[in-house]
C-alpha atoms as an extended CHARMM CRD file, in Angstrom:
* protein
*
        75  EXT
         1         1  UNK       CA             73.1520000000      117.3560000000       89.6430000000  PROA      1               0.0000000000
         2         2  UNK       CA             69.0730000000      116.2790000000       91.2320000000  PROA      2               0.0000000000
         3         3  UNK       CA             67.1980000000      113.9260000000       89.3230000000  PROA      3               0.0000000000
         4         4  UNK       CA             63.9100000000      114.1210000000       89.9810000000  PROA      4               0.0000000000
         5         5  UNK       CA             62.2530000000      111.2850000000       92.2740000000  PROA      5               0.0000000000
         6         6  UNK       CA             59.4950000000      108.5710000000       91.0670000000  PROA      6               0.0000000000
         7         7  UNK       CA             56.2110000000      108.5040000000       92.2840000000  PROA      7               0.0000000000
         8         8  UNK       CA             53.3250000000      106.1800000000       90.9470000000  PROA      8               0.0000000000
         9         9  UNK       CA             50.1040000000      107.2000000000       89.3850000000  PROA      9               0.0000000000
        10        10  UNK       CA             47.7550000000      104.9830000000       91.1430000000  PROA      10              0.0000000000
        11        11  UNK       CA             44.9740000000      104.9870000000       88.4760000000  PROA      11              0.0000000000
        12        12  UNK       CA             47.1470000000      103.7460000000       86.2070000000  PROA      12              0.0000000000
        13        13  UNK       CA             49.9110000000      102.2000000000       87.7220000000  PROA      13              0.0000000000
        14        14  UNK       CA             52.8510000000      104.3940000000       85.5660000000  PROA      14              0.0000000000
        15        15  UNK       CA             55.7410000000      105.5670000000       87.5510000000  PROA      15              0.0000000000
        16        16  UNK       CA             55.9560000000      109.3340000000       86.8420000000  PROA      16              0.0000000000
        17        17  UNK       CA             59.1130000000      111.8080000000       87.6600000000  PROA      17              0.0000000000
        18        18  UNK       CA             57.6150000000      114.6110000000       90.5510000000  PROA      18              0.0000000000
        19        19  UNK       CA             59.0110000000      117.7900000000       89.3690000000  PROA      19              0.0000000000
        20        20  UNK       CA             57.2070000000      120.4680000000       91.9310000000  PROA      20              0.0000000000
        21        21  UNK       CA             54.3740000000      119.9140000000       93.9810000000  PROA      21              0.0000000000
        22        22  UNK       CA             51.7450000000      123.1530000000       94.1650000000  PROA      22              0.0000000000
        23        23  UNK       CA             49.1820000000      123.9780000000       96.8540000000  PROA      23              0.0000000000
        24        24  UNK       CA             46.4050000000      125.4880000000       95.8220000000  PROA      24              0.0000000000
        25        25  UNK       CA             44.5690000000      128.5910000000       96.9950000000  PROA      25              0.0000000000
        26        26  UNK       CA             41.8010000000      125.5580000000       98.3280000000  PROA      26              0.0000000000
        27        27  UNK       CA             44.7790000000      123.6270000000      100.1800000000  PROA      27              0.0000000000
        28        28  UNK       CA             44.4660000000      120.9160000000       97.5580000000  PROA      28              0.0000000000
        29        29  UNK       CA             47.9720000000      120.2260000000       96.0900000000  PROA      29              0.0000000000
        30        30  UNK       CA             48.6170000000      119.4950000000       92.6130000000  PROA      30              0.0000000000
        31        31  UNK       CA             52.1130000000      117.8940000000       90.7820000000  PROA      31              0.0000000000
        32        32  UNK       CA             53.7580000000      118.5200000000       87.8980000000  PROA      32              0.0000000000
        33        33  UNK       CA             54.9070000000      115.2210000000       86.7420000000  PROA      33              0.0000000000
        34        34  UNK       CA             57.0450000000      114.0810000000       83.5860000000  PROA      34              0.0000000000
        35        35  UNK       CA             57.4540000000      110.4640000000       82.0210000000  PROA      35              0.0000000000
        36        36  UNK       CA             58.7580000000      109.0140000000       78.6630000000  PROA      36              0.0000000000
        37        37  UNK       CA             57.0850000000      107.8050000000       75.5170000000  PROA      37              0.0000000000
        38        38  UNK       CA             58.4880000000      105.2880000000       72.9760000000  PROA      38              0.0000000000
        39        39  UNK       CA             57.5290000000      106.7510000000       69.9030000000  PROA      39              0.0000000000
        40        40  UNK       CA             58.4230000000      104.4410000000       66.6300000000  PROA      40              0.0000000000
        41        41  UNK       CA             61.8320000000      106.6040000000       65.4540000000  PROA      41              0.0000000000
        42        42  UNK       CA             61.8770000000      108.3440000000       68.7780000000  PROA      42              0.0000000000
        43        43  UNK       CA             61.9800000000      108.5390000000       72.6120000000  PROA      43              0.0000000000
        44        44  UNK       CA             59.8270000000      112.3950000000       74.0130000000  PROA      44              0.0000000000
        45        45  UNK       CA             59.2140000000      113.2920000000       76.6510000000  PROA      45              0.0000000000
        46        46  UNK       CA             55.6730000000      114.1300000000       78.2810000000  PROA      46              0.0000000000
        47        47  UNK       CA             54.7300000000      115.5740000000       81.2010000000  PROA      47              0.0000000000
        48        48  UNK       CA             51.4450000000      117.2560000000       82.5680000000  PROA      48              0.0000000000
        49        49  UNK       CA             49.7670000000      118.4520000000       85.7770000000  PROA      49              0.0000000000
        50        50  UNK       CA             48.1420000000      115.8330000000       87.9060000000  PROA      50              0.0000000000
        51        51  UNK       CA             45.7420000000      115.4340000000       91.4550000000  PROA      51              0.0000000000
        52        52  UNK       CA             48.3320000000      115.0190000000       94.3900000000  PROA      52              0.0000000000
        53        53  UNK       CA             45.6570000000      112.5050000000       95.6370000000  PROA      53              0.0000000000
        54        54  UNK       CA             46.5840000000      110.1490000000       92.4120000000  PROA      54              0.0000000000
        55        55  UNK       CA             50.0630000000      109.9490000000       93.0170000000  PROA      55              0.0000000000
        56        56  UNK       CA             51.2490000000      107.6850000000       95.5710000000  PROA      56              0.0000000000
        57        57  UNK       CA             55.5850000000      107.8740000000       97.1270000000  PROA      57              0.0000000000
        58        58  UNK       CA             57.3650000000      105.1610000000       95.8050000000  PROA      58              0.0000000000
        59        59  UNK       CA             59.9660000000      103.3740000000       98.6610000000  PROA      59              0.0000000000
        60        60  UNK       CA             63.5690000000      104.7140000000       98.7880000000  PROA      60              0.0000000000
        61        61  UNK       CA             63.0670000000      108.1160000000       96.6380000000  PROA      61              0.0000000000
        62        62  UNK       CA             63.9110000000      111.1660000000       98.0310000000  PROA      62              0.0000000000
        63        63  UNK       CA             61.6740000000      113.9830000000       97.7140000000  PROA      63              0.0000000000
        64        64  UNK       CA             63.1110000000      116.7430000000      100.5330000000  PROA      64              0.0000000000
        65        65  UNK       CA             64.1880000000      118.0710000000       97.1050000000  PROA      65              0.0000000000
        66        66  UNK       CA             61.3490000000      118.4510000000       95.5980000000  PROA      66              0.0000000000
        67        67  UNK       CA             60.3820000000      122.6230000000       94.4670000000  PROA      67              0.0000000000
        68        68  UNK       CA             56.9870000000      123.6210000000       96.5230000000  PROA      68              0.0000000000
        69        69  UNK       CA             55.0920000000      126.6130000000       95.5240000000  PROA      69              0.0000000000
        70        70  UNK       CA             51.8770000000      128.0830000000       97.5860000000  PROA      70              0.0000000000
        71        71  UNK       CA             49.2100000000      129.9160000000       95.7090000000  PROA      71              0.0000000000
        72        72  UNK       CA             46.7320000000      132.8230000000       98.1290000000  PROA      72              0.0000000000
        73        73  UNK       CA             44.4290000000      131.2030000000       99.4530000000  PROA      73              0.0000000000
        74        74  UNK       CA             40.7880000000      131.6310000000       97.9240000000  PROA      74              0.0000000000
        75        75  UNK       CA             37.8880000000      133.7150000000       99.3060000000  PROA      75              0.0000000000
């Protein structure tokens, strides 16, 4: 079983699960991330796409198995 590694959001300090990387046609990277939110009577998993530059690695995490997708360049 593969458990997604954790990254840190540089803006908020929140720790997130890194689900995938995607390189955009312009060369920039974005990351699909997820986190767990606690609701009054339950837990909920939320996910979003974030700019790669807003994330930083967490020591001890292994990022080699994170899926990567590449878009065609924008011309």
